[in-house]
SELUMBA-900793 format. One record per atom (N, C-alpha, C): atom name; residue number from 0; x, y, z; residue in three letters. Coordinates in Angstrom, 3 decimals, m for minus. Layout:
  site  pos        px        py        pz  code
    CA  NUM         X         Y         Z   ala
...
This chain:
  site  pos        px        py        pz  code
     N    0   m25.294    95.233   106.176   met
    CA    0   m23.850    95.257   106.085   met
     C    0   m23.398    94.052   105.284   met
     N    1   m22.360    94.235   104.508   gln
    CA    1   m21.806    93.110   103.774   gln
     C    1   m20.290    93.221   103.698   gln
     N    2   m19.632    92.075   103.568   val
    CA    2   m18.179    92.002   103.460   val
     C    2   m17.836    91.813   101.989   val
     N    3   m16.960    92.685   101.478   val
    CA    3   m16.554    92.613   100.078   val
     C    3   m15.079    92.231   100.029   val
     N    4   m14.753    91.180    99.278   ala
    CA    4   m13.370    90.715    99.136   ala
     C    4   m12.779    91.295    97.864   ala
     N    5   m11.618    91.950    97.981   gln
    CA    5   m10.910    92.490    96.827   gln
     C    5    m9.666    91.641    96.588   gln
     N    6    m9.573    90.965    95.459   pro
    CA    6    m8.373    90.164    95.177   pro
     C    6    m7.185    91.085    94.879   pro
     N    7    m6.020    90.732    95.373   lys
    CA    7    m4.790    91.503    95.154   lys
     C    7    m3.695    90.568    94.652   lys
     N    8    m2.858    91.118    93.785   phe
    CA    8    m1.759    90.364    93.181   phe
     C    8    m0.443    91.066    93.491   phe
     N    9     0.615    90.286    93.698   asn
    CA    9     1.935    90.846    93.997   asn
     C    9     2.619    91.399    92.754   asn
     N   10     2.343    90.823    91.586   asp
    CA   10     2.991    91.250    90.343   asp
     C   10     2.373    92.542    89.836   asp
     N   11     3.179    93.337    89.125   lys
    CA   11     2.683    94.558    88.515   lys
     C   11     1.960    94.221    87.223   lys
     N   12     1.081    95.109    86.820   gly
    CA   12     0.362    94.931    85.564   gly
     C   12    m0.874    94.070    85.718   gly
     N   13    m1.529    93.829    84.590   arg
    CA   13    m2.748    93.029    84.588   arg
     C   13    m2.392    91.558    84.736   arg
     N   14    m3.029    90.861    85.680   pro
    CA   14    m2.730    89.435    85.861   pro
     C   14    m3.368    88.590    84.753   pro
     N   15    m2.819    87.408    84.557   ala
    CA   15    m3.393    86.470    83.590   ala
     C   15    m4.793    86.069    84.064   ala
     N   16    m5.648    85.690    83.116   lys
    CA   16    m7.036    85.367    83.455   lys
     C   16    m7.146    84.181    84.398   lys
     N   17    m6.244    83.214    84.278   asp
    CA   17    m6.337    82.009    85.092   asp
     C   17    m5.527    82.101    86.395   asp
     N   18    m4.852    83.242    86.651   lys
    CA   18    m4.010    83.374    87.846   lys
     C   18    m4.868    83.625    89.086   lys
     N   19    m4.566    82.920    90.163   gln
    CA   19    m5.254    83.086    91.435   gln
     C   19    m4.646    84.276    92.187   gln
     N   20    m5.449    85.007    92.916   pro
    CA   20    m4.915    86.143    93.688   pro
     C   20    m3.925    85.676    94.751   pro
     N   21    m2.941    86.535    95.038   asp
    CA   21    m1.961    86.235    96.085   asp
     C   21    m2.577    86.419    97.479   asp
     N   22    m3.482    87.381    97.598   phe
    CA   22    m4.181    87.592    98.865   phe
     C   22    m5.433    88.431    98.604   phe
     N   23    m6.244    88.572    99.629   tyr
    CA   23    m7.470    89.368    99.524   tyr
     C   23    m7.455    90.468   100.579   tyr
     N   24    m8.042    91.582   100.240   ile
    CA   24    m8.306    92.650   101.197   ile
     C   24    m9.810    92.677   101.376   ile
     N   25   m10.260    92.659   102.637   tyr
    CA   25   m11.686    92.640   102.928   tyr
     C   25   m12.140    94.018   103.377   tyr
     N   26   m13.268    94.442   102.831   arg
    CA   26   m13.825    95.753   103.124   arg
     C   26   m15.273    95.576   103.586   arg
     N   27   m15.659    96.303   104.612   leu
    CA   27   m17.037    96.274   105.095   leu
     C   27   m17.814    97.412   104.446   leu
     N   28   m18.970    97.094   103.893   glu
    CA   28   m19.848    98.103   103.328   glu
     C   28   m21.135    98.107   104.140   glu
     N   29   m21.516    99.284   104.592   ser
    CA   29   m22.732    99.392   105.389   ser
     C   29   m23.317   100.774   105.198   ser
     N   30   m24.428   101.014   105.839   ser
    CA   30   m25.054   102.329   105.795   ser
     C   30   m25.593   102.644   107.178   ser
     N   31   m25.848   103.902   107.394   ile
    CA   31   m26.381   104.340   108.670   ile
     C   31   m27.785   104.887   108.426   ile
     N   32   m28.643   104.638   109.367   ala
    CA   32   m30.023   105.097   109.231   ala
     C   32   m30.365   106.041   110.372   ala
     N   33   m31.128   107.068   110.059   ser
    CA   33   m31.605   107.988   111.076   ser
     C   33   m32.959   108.526   110.644   ser
     N   34   m33.650   109.098   111.581   leu
    CA   34   m34.926   109.728   111.260   leu
     C   34   m34.646   111.093   110.644   leu
     N   35   m34.930   111.228   109.375   cys
    CA   35   m34.612   112.474   108.667   cys
     C   35   m35.328   113.670   109.273   cys
     N   36   m36.569   113.487   109.671   ser
    CA   36   m37.318   114.612   110.236   ser
     C   36   m36.695   115.080   111.557   ser
     N   37   m36.282   114.140   112.406   glu
    CA   37   m35.658   114.498   113.687   glu
     C   37   m34.308   115.172   113.457   glu
     N   38   m33.528   114.644   112.541   arg
    CA   38   m32.217   115.235   112.239   arg
     C   38   m32.388   116.652   111.699   arg
     N   39   m33.329   116.837   110.799   thr
    CA   39   m33.577   118.159   110.228   thr
     C   39   m34.024   119.132   111.301   thr
     N   40   m34.904   118.694   112.202   arg
    CA   40   m35.386   119.545   113.292   arg
     C   40   m34.228   119.992   114.184   arg
     N   41   m33.337   119.057   114.513   arg
    CA   41   m32.201   119.405   115.376   arg
     C   41   m31.215   120.327   114.670   arg
     N   42   m31.004   120.100   113.385   leu
    CA   42   m30.108   120.982   112.643   leu
     C   42   m30.683   122.388   112.549   leu
     N   43   m31.991   122.499   112.377   glu
    CA   43   m32.622   123.809   112.332   glu
     C   43   m32.492   124.524   113.670   glu
     N   44   m32.555   123.786   114.758   arg
    CA   44   m32.411   124.368   116.094   arg
     C   44   m30.945   124.568   116.462   arg
     N   45   m30.056   123.997   115.652   lys
    CA   45   m28.615   124.037   115.930   lys
     C   45   m28.327   123.467   117.311   lys
     N   46   m28.975   122.335   117.598   ser
    CA   46   m28.856   121.740   118.928   ser
     C   46   m28.004   120.481   118.926   ser
     N   47   m27.276   120.232   117.874   cys
    CA   47   m26.426   119.039   117.817   cys
     C   47   m25.001   119.436   118.177   cys
     N   48   m24.439   118.810   119.186   phe
    CA   48   m23.049   119.046   119.552   phe
     C   48   m22.517   117.811   120.266   phe
     N   49   m21.215   117.737   120.370   ile
    CA   49   m20.564   116.586   120.994   ile
     C   49   m19.768   117.072   122.198   ile
     N   50   m19.957   116.387   123.306   leu
    CA   50   m19.123   116.611   124.487   leu
     C   50   m18.317   115.343   124.712   leu
     N   51   m17.022   115.482   124.846   ala
    CA   51   m16.157   114.323   125.035   ala
     C   51   m15.363   114.486   126.325   ala
     N   52   m15.065   113.361   126.944   thr
    CA   52   m14.273   113.370   128.171   thr
     C   52   m13.423   112.108   128.226   thr
     N   53   m12.357   112.178   128.982   asn
    CA   53   m11.516   111.001   129.205   asn
     C   53   m12.016   110.186   130.395   asn
     N   54   m12.952   110.741   131.147   gln
    CA   54   m13.494   110.057   132.316   gln
     C   54   m14.531   109.035   131.857   gln
     N   55   m14.214   107.767   131.967   leu
    CA   55   m15.097   106.708   131.501   leu
     C   55   m15.972   106.137   132.603   leu
     N   56   m15.679   106.490   133.854   asp
    CA   56   m16.452   105.986   134.981   asp
     C   56   m17.659   106.894   135.211   asp
     N   57   m18.863   106.373   134.961   cys
    CA   57   m20.093   107.161   135.112   cys
     C   57   m20.341   107.567   136.552   cys
     N   58   m19.763   106.835   137.510   lys
    CA   58   m19.941   107.198   138.917   lys
     C   58   m19.135   108.450   139.252   lys
     N   59   m18.012   108.633   138.590   glu
    CA   59   m17.167   109.808   138.820   glu
     C   59   m17.748   111.052   138.140   glu
     N   60   m18.271   110.882   136.918   leu
    CA   60   m18.788   112.008   136.151   leu
     C   60   m19.968   111.530   135.308   leu
     N   61   m21.176   111.860   135.763   ser
    CA   61   m22.374   111.434   135.033   ser
     C   61   m22.591   112.354   133.833   ser
     N   62   m23.497   111.961   132.957   asp
    CA   62   m23.793   112.777   131.780   asp
     C   62   m24.301   114.158   132.174   asp
     N   63   m25.193   114.205   133.154   ser
    CA   63   m25.728   115.503   133.581   ser
     C   63   m24.637   116.367   134.224   ser
     N   64   m23.728   115.753   134.989   asp
    CA   64   m22.611   116.500   135.580   asp
     C   64   m21.684   117.042   134.496   asp
     N   65   m21.471   116.266   133.453   leu
    CA   65   m20.616   116.699   132.351   leu
     C   65   m21.192   117.944   131.697   leu
     N   66   m22.507   117.967   131.497   ile
    CA   66   m23.145   119.137   130.887   ile
     C   66   m23.038   120.346   131.806   ile
     N   67   m23.206   120.150   133.112   val
    CA   67   m23.074   121.254   134.068   val
     C   67   m21.655   121.822   134.023   val
     N   68   m20.654   120.948   134.018   val
    CA   68   m19.256   121.405   133.959   val
     C   68   m18.993   122.147   132.663   val
     N   69   m19.537   121.641   131.578   tyr
    CA   69   m19.357   122.303   130.276   tyr
     C   69   m19.971   123.708   130.277   tyr
     N   70   m21.182   123.829   130.812   lys
    CA   70   m21.861   125.119   130.814   lys
     C   70   m21.204   126.114   131.764   lys
     N   71   m20.473   125.642   132.781   asp
    CA   71   m19.792   126.521   133.726   asp
     C   71   m18.524   127.142   133.157   asp
     N   72   m18.062   126.655   132.017   gln
    CA   72   m16.813   127.184   131.444   gln
     C   72   m16.976   128.606   130.959   gln
């Protein structure tokens, strides 16, 4: 990951060569890594899906309970 600074100027048009930027906008550049073979295998099986809930307390609703509730629908 790296942080890239983009200089920005308040005036319109091309700034003079010796003019300092009025401010900077910072952007994060990164990449994500995964095992291509595992991802391909799961895509072929069509076994990738997302289950989301507003319940953040694992004691109230565990991952396995969430799947059971989902399958009961």
